[in-house]
N, C-alpha and C positions, 0 to 999 in steps of 0.2 A: 831531505826527502820526507823524513818522518814528520817534520814540522809542516811541510807542504801538504802531506796527506791528511794530517789532523785538521789543518785549516780548511781543506776541501770538504771533509766530512761535516765539520761544524757548519760551514756555509750551507751545505745541502739540507741539513736538518733545520737550520734556521729558516730556510725558504719553505720547507714542508710545514713547519709550525706556523709561520706567518701567513702562508697562502692557503693552506688546506685545513689546519687544525684549529686555529684561533676562531672563536665564535663570532657571529655577526651581531649587529645591533638590531636583530629581529626577534620578537617573542616567538616561541615555538618554531625555531628555525628549521627543525627536522622535517617540518611539513611543507617547506617551500619546494616548488617545482617550477621549471621553465617550460614554456610551450612555444612551438614554432608552427607557422602555417606551411603545409607541405602541398605542393602541386606536382602530382606524379607525371604530368605531361611536360614538366620543365626538364631541360637538359641536365641541370645540376640537382634536380629532385628537391630543390628548396624554393621553387617559385621565384619570386622577386627577392632573393636573399632573405627569405623567411618573413617578409613584411606582409601585413594585412591591412586593408583599408579600414577607416573608422566606421564605415557603414557595416562592413562584415563583422567588425568587432561588436557593434551594437546588437547584431543578431546572434552572435556566438554566446554572449554572456548569459542571457536567459535560457538558451537552449542546452548548454552544457550542464552536466549533473555531478561529476566527481569532485569538482573544485568548489571550495567554500567561497572564495573571493578571486577576482581576476583584475589585473591592471594592465594597461598597454603603455608603450613608451614611444617617443618620437625619435626616429633614427636619422631623419633628414634635418634640414635647417629650420623650415617654417611650414606650418600646416594650418589651414582654415577649416573650422568645423563649428558645429552648434552644440552648446552645452546648456542644458536646462532651457532650451528654446531660444537662447540668445547667441548670435554669431560671435565667435572668439577666434583670435589668432594666437597660436602657440609657437614659440621659438625655442629651439634647442639650447639649453644652457651648457656652459663649459663642463659642469660637474656631472652631467648625465643627460636627462631628458625632461620634457614637459609632459606631465601626466594629463591626459584628456579627461580623467575623472576627478574633478575638483573635490577635495575632501576625502578622497579614497583612503589616504594614509590615516586620517582621523577615524574614519568608519571602521577600518580594520585594526586599529590599535597600534599601528606602526608609526614610529616617529617620522617627522618630515625628512630628517637627514637620512634615515635608513631608506625611506621610500625613494628619495632621489637617487640613492646609490643602487637600489635594487632594480636596475633596468634590464637585467637578464640579457645582456649583450656584451660582447668584447668591446673595450674602449677603442676609440679611433686612434690610429697611429699618430704619435706626437713628434714634432721636430726634435732633433738631438739636443739643441740648446735648452728647450723647455723641459726635456726629460732629465737632463743633468741638473737643472735647478731644483729638482725634487729631492736632491740629496740633503737639502736643508730641512730641519724639523718644521713640520707644519701642524697647526692645531687641528684636533679632531673636528670634522665637519667642513674643513676647507675643501676647495674644488679638487686638489690633488689627492687628498686622503679619501675623498668620496670615490674617485675613479679607481683608486687602489682597492677599495672595498668592493667596487663593482666587478673588478677582475677576479678577486677571490671568490665572490659569490658565484660567478659563472663557472669557475673551475670546480668548486665543491658541489654545485648542483649536478654537474655531470657525474661526479663520484657517487653522489647519493643515488642517482638513478641506477648506475652500474652495480652498486652494492645491493640495492633492492632486488635486482634481477638475479644476481648470483646467489643471494642468500634466501631467495623466496622459498626454496624447498625446506629450509630450516626454520622459517618464521611460523608464528602461530596463524591459525586460520583467520583471515581478515573478516571484519564485521560485514554482515550482509549489506549490499548496496540497495538502497530504497530509491526507486525512480521518483523524480520530482517534476512538478509542473513549473511553468515559467515564473510563477509567483513564489516558488520555494516550498510549496506544500507537498506532502506525499502524494504521488500520482496513483489514485485508486482506479483509474480507468482500465477498461478491458472487460472481457467475458470471464466469469468465474464459475467453476463447477463445485457445488457443495454436496454432491452425492456422497454418502457416508454410511459404512456398515456399522459404525459405533452407534449403539441404541441411544435414544433420547434419555431414558432412565436406566440406572445401573441394575443389571440382572442380579438375582439372588445369589448366583454362583460367584459373583465378585463383591459380595457384601463386605464392607470395611476395607476394600481395596481400591484406592482412587486411580491407580495407574498400572500399566502392564509392561512387562519386558518385551523385547523384540520377538522372542519365541512365542510368548503367550499371545501377543497381538496377532501374529501370523496364524497360530492355531485357531484363534477365535474367528478370524476372517474366513478361513477355509470352511469351518463348521457353518458359519452364517451363509456362505454361498450355497452350500449343499442343502441346508434346511429351507432356504427361500426359493429354491428352484421350482418354477411354476410348471415345468414339464413332467414333474413326478406324477405318478398315477396311483400311489398308495393312499389308503384311508377311505376308500369307497367312493361311490358316485357323487355323494353330496360334497365331500371334500374336493373332489376333482372339479366340480362345477364352480365352487367357491374360489378356486385358484384363478378363475377368469381367464385372462389372456395367456398365450404361450409366453415362455420365458424371454423370447426375443424382444417383446415389447416393454419389458420392465427394465428399469435402470436404478438399482439400489447402489450401484458403484462397486468398486473392488478395494477401496481404501479403508483403512481402519486407523483411528487415532490411538495414541498411547493411553489416553484417558479412558476409563471404563464406562463412561456415560457422557453425553453432551451436557447434561445438567451438572454444573460444578458447584452450585450453591442452592440448597443446603449441602453440607459436606457428604451426606449419605448418597448423593446423586439421584435423589428421588424428588418428583414434583410434590410439594406440600399437599396435605389433604384439602379437599374442597369444604367450604363452609356449608352449613345446613341450608342456608338460603340458596346457594348455587346448586346443590343437589336437587332441591325441590324444583328449581327453575328448569333444569335439564330434564327431569322426569316428566314435567308437563309438556315439554317440546317433543317428546318421542311418540312414535306410533301414529302419526297423522299421515293418511294416504288419500284423503278425499280429493285433493287438487294439487297441481304442481307447486303453487305458492306456499304450500305447507312443508315442502321438502327442503333440506339444507341447501344453502347457497352454492356450495361446492358441487353438489349433485346437479344443480341447475346451471352449471358453467358460468356463474357470476363472479365467484372468487375462487382462487386456487387452494388446494389443500396443502401446498407447501410454500406458496409465495408470501403468505402472511399479509401484513406484518404481524409477528416476526417470521422470518424464513426458517423452515425446519426441513431437513432432508426427508424425502418420501419416495414414492414408487417410480417416478419418472419426471422429466423436464426440470431437473435440479440445476438450472443455469440462471445466472443473473448477469446483466450487463450494467456497468456503471459508467456514466458520462459526467464529467466534472468540469465546471468553470469556476471562476473566482466567486461568483454569487450564487450558484445553484449546483446541486448534484441530482442527477436523474437515476433512479433505481428501477431498471426495466427487467421484470421477470419473464422468463419464457413461458411459464405456466400462466394461462389466461392472458398473456401479454399485458400484465398489469404494470403500469408505470406510475411511480411516485416522483413528484418534483419537490425536492427539499430546498427550501429557501434558507440560505446561509446568512441573510441579513436581518430577517424578521426575528424579533425577540419575544413576541407575544403570540399566543395561539388565537385562532378565530373565536368569536363568541360561542359559548357553549351550546347555543341553539342551532348552530351550523354543524352538521354531522356528516361523516364520510365513511364509506365501507372500509377504506384503508386508513382512516384517521387523518388528522391534520399534522403534518411533519414539518418541523423547523430544525435547522442544524447549526452547529458551531464547531470550531476546531479547539480541541484541548491538547495543545502541543502537537504531537504526531498523530493524534487520533481524531477521526471524524465522529462526533456525537450527534445522533439524530433523536430528537424528542418528539413523541407522537401521542396525541390525545384526541378527544372529540370523535370517538368511534360511534358508528351507527348501531342502534339496538338490533339491527338485522344481521350484523356480522358475527362477531363472537369467536375469537381464537380459542379453541379448546373449551368453549363454554364461558368465555370471559364476558363480563358485563360491559355496558357502554362507558363505564368509569375507568376502564383500563388505561393505565399510564405506562407507556413502553419507552424504554431507553435502549437504543442500539449503538454499538461502538464498532467502527471499521478501522482496522490497523493493518497497514501494508508491512508485512514482515520482511519480505525480500522480493526479488523479481517475480517469483512464481507463487507466492503464498500471501493470502489475505486472511486475517483472523477476524471473525464476525462473532460478536457477543451481544446478548440482549438480556435485559432485566425486566421482568414482569411485575408490575405493582397494581394489584386489584383486590383490595380488602373485601369487596363484595363477592369474590369468587374463591380466593385461596387464603389460607390461614396465615400466610407470610409471603414476602417477596421471594422470587426465585430467579436464578440466572443460568443461562446456557452459553457454551462457547463452542464454536464450530469452525474448523479450519477449511478454507476454500483454496482451490488451486486454479491457476490461470490456464485457460484453454484457448486454442485457436479454432475450435469448432464453431460453426455458424449457429445462430439462434434461428429456430423455426417457428412458424405460425402455429399456435395451439388452437386448432379448429375443433373446439369442443361442442359448440352449438350444432354445427352441421352434422346431421345423422345421429343426433343424440337419442338413439332408440332405447338406451338404458333407462332413461327417465320414464318413457312410455311403458317399458317393461315392468318397472316398479309399480306403477299404478295398475297395470293389467294383473300383475300378481296379487295385488291387494283385492281386486274385484274377484279373482278366482278363489281366494281363500274365503271370502264372504259367502260364496255360493256353496261351500262345502258344509255338509251336515255337522252340527256341533256335537262334540263327543259328550256322551252322558256322564254325569258326575257320579 
């Protein structure tokens, strides 16, 4: 009895080791998963025994996001389909299946033998005589050993899934899932809200402090909400009038970043000093009220004061919609409904004689980051007093499902003493974009000119 018991235990552990514990001939085997097509309307809840048509498979591969690679297998005897535009007939081999994706095993780095064995399905029932013949030693890669590995693969895949579910509470936080388009690029599409309480430049109270703790960030946000409330009535009549609209119409947001300023370079969080040339240029542009054409473009509803480029959080309409294809990306701002079409194929900018209020933008992918390069700005634009020689680099990075990191670098030696960079977190929103009807009833511009005429009629104070 003891000998029989020992023999039974030994046999059991031999099976466990051979079927469940011994590794497969797959690199990164821990990443393997199996997938079934499920039809909830089916009586057995697995549709046609878990089968999926080749046409459905063609649609599934580019649409799915979690898996790096997918392969299908043939469960029947013969299938007719088109591969690379040519008709082909695939017949099920004894050792497993015919892969409809020619070269899949080479593209994925999986050996042909392992690919043939990894058909993610229980092997067909074999006749007794054929099963008994497998007691003889067979070379690795033979049909019988391939089906044995196929069975082990199916069993252990089930154990991997079960273990992942039961141990999920003890595992580390998984890496954020970045949605992707059909061509594998990060999917930047959607409407993004970039309203932000974090100031563009670092306040003096945070000098030398690049980041905040959670408590410090919350305290700063509450103070900012109170001080920027436009329904306050302190400070006298002039201050009350200068607050303009009621607080309902403003949208500075309620979020605050851990960084103490949106400017991240220079390290002090401050925009570099302007050159003497730029200071003189701005001084000459101020104080002109003779006609509407002398007023700033934002005041005339021609460009937005936050849509840029580059985009910077401001008083309201801090929303941007991104539309992405393989060849273009459209950047549509709610402010002034400004739309930039970024060409992802063009590598050279337009001739320097051709100028645009929002510049000439071309784009490229740098790994996971969309880089937008913009030059050829109009002399009538001028982001924060920039010259037409401004060279702007914007970077869009999808961090996770709900977060987009927007960074821009300003290069304009005619305006600032050095380059500077800002980083702005954006969040996905389901809110609709609205028309920015700025020109209609733009009585503010008329009021500016009337105010100038009123001041001209006042007696000049004696010196």
